[in-house]
Steps between C-alpha positions, in 0.01 A plus 500: 500500500778742591673467162267764351668755725791487253279715278617849602180692429283247678745481791479875560122498467472209741725675754289814458193294583668344804614825662166672433315203650718499810418866550133433440507216751642728767225750421232230538624408847535868593149575375355220714679629808406860424135397464515322837650809664245737346192282543588219749233228478354665187828451314334239278251761381778749426702239313193381312413854392860582405522185291163577340639840393801319359275269300287788364820660370612171347167432331455850355856614431670194345312479166501879449870527583579219258315680222644844573854364526493315167722767343718567805833314525470225758814600686392862540160396630630240746765730648255789542249276676768360732594854604137591567466191721819587688382856570163375628659239728724774640188689617322205666690500835377854569126432492296550816146442374337202332376708205858605423592132470219452248613795283864389484401140433289621207800684348745216564275230361400703193869513409531125565193435285676661206840346579428132556323393176747704294788323674336156466437544128871565434608155624357284214656749256833466681478117514305381193582130559209340691721285725704805595184698561357222720818510708471879518141469626613262772785731592255788510272301729805409705582869529153567638540210740843614613342838567238328717777308676789744521314830538322397823825356637686817404217705649529307825873578515444868423229520767755391759682830441224741395124549472278415205567843347853387421370219279390750237864602440554152357206554267651821364839331447331212316320723251807716433716190445237362262512820295879485477495138381240576233712792377803270470361286213349547156136396519342290222291711265130418518341375179264765370173450322472623143139598570425845638294464815386759750582485868159358592523227237853410608394490865214258436682275253644282775153453649364400158767230473408375848131484412577315176738236638361201695817439703512866601135501601589213733791708627260781592316264735830369641605857578217522752588161651857617560407840642273377780757291695773752415296783651446295815876465545593861421220675687444283807841356588582792730155479660536126568856511628498821703130542568376145573824323597645802686844460340754750364589671173778248445246215515292679236810509280548125560145428379556694178831316458324161529266597217798605289691180575213282374465707188873483434509120525221476243675745265818290507305187403284654227740509199536120515131451578390717207690271263278207607170670580297747300463853634131431564573200725764687697298817555175323593694282745641816656148638534393184683794533739398857579142404585617211718737737679213728602317199642812384688527847654160466676633334819810724519550625854878542526802602297619138493194401297485821295851469354453166312154606378640828367784304332240272335312805373832627360540175304155542347553868426819441302362194318192688383683821407836413341381367160284808427768667286519190279126521435517869410799457269337199334178698446641809326736636237775743597301807402214405735713373789520824705123542476441139604736518796333826606157340469609205717649740753172689513270196502700309760498797731127542455480176699728647766279810505218275621715279722695758698211696653299179541779334700566814705144597585373146557793424728428814701122453524426125516833343596761291327322164482195633316732705279692185406176313422367782280828537310532123449141478375544786255830354373330164441217667308757683281688177432196342330491743202880476474461126430216557253634802311853365451468194272711194576579481127692827470711532182734797487382603152185464294435585137216751474367797302595866553179670385564793733834608344561736212642379168841657572541335840817285495305179566266547204770648281718191548250220464150632451244509774559142604790486743653292779491725804561448873157619607143446385215742437201330657246693297644317200550171689191424709648177639853382578601194296466159668 
């Protein structure tokens, strides 16, 4: 897996991702502790609302940013957004009111909503070989998992010497280092469409591909399955550990680290597993693990039981999430890839927009056990359409007709309106082939 780091451009981009994620991880821990200081037992509500604001920014900003940035060099855009995120993180330690947290989170996450899909869409252009790209996806997942593992541990060490305000300094350093690494390499040039499309049409093109592709419609349902257990971990870990168990900030960091450790183990195993199993089998199995993890969390009454359950949820989270980039790349041409990644970013976070406030407010009002039951039930209901919408027979390409393209479009110009294409327009194909 590590041999792809010999590719200089990818190596710098991967390191940029790692340092930014470490900074983001410190900010997540700091935000949880800040919420507990500002709101005490209502910290779950504060976290749930803050994360809901984050999701609103992700849902609304990502597709528009992708469309507006189509003619902006990738490197310029990514560096500018990193600097905006660094400046916002620098202001967070000075807040004294809950509403100030919400405003800064809105700015920070709007920048992230523009940054992340743009960054993700550069990787398949940097590594066009599918095996290399699969390894890159696993490394990317591993980077997220290392953030979940290392950031809480690093936060625990920092908290021995300073208060939670000091954690935000690491966030600033991470974003600045990310900008410097992006500047240090030549970014791959995005493939541009020969058709002239307005901003609105470009913004909705990714959503049209999602609506037209059976495997991606199944992915939309899976996005909700993943978000419900994930929100439980992110929003309510601090409430469980420090509120119900009466433990310390360091124990909260340990719980986040357990989740990251499980996710990391799954990410290490996935490249080999994806050579034997189809993406559909792997991702649906991960969804099942997540639902079972919520059920296993019902009798949790101590940190000793919470840690293995959180690790199990981490395994499911990574298994369900890692292959997503393969699906998106397989379902688009280069010219549509940024729009499709932005659409996935937006659609996946629409699920988190529901899950975050639900986990926070339910946990605060009715308690953790009922919250776990509700989230598990909703995840199970979402898993049913994922099975039905994503056909077991899922070829990567299908010959079909392009009645919606002009005569000078490259597909029709090359071979007429009939063309082998990675995605399918359902209005022209009322049923998927058996």
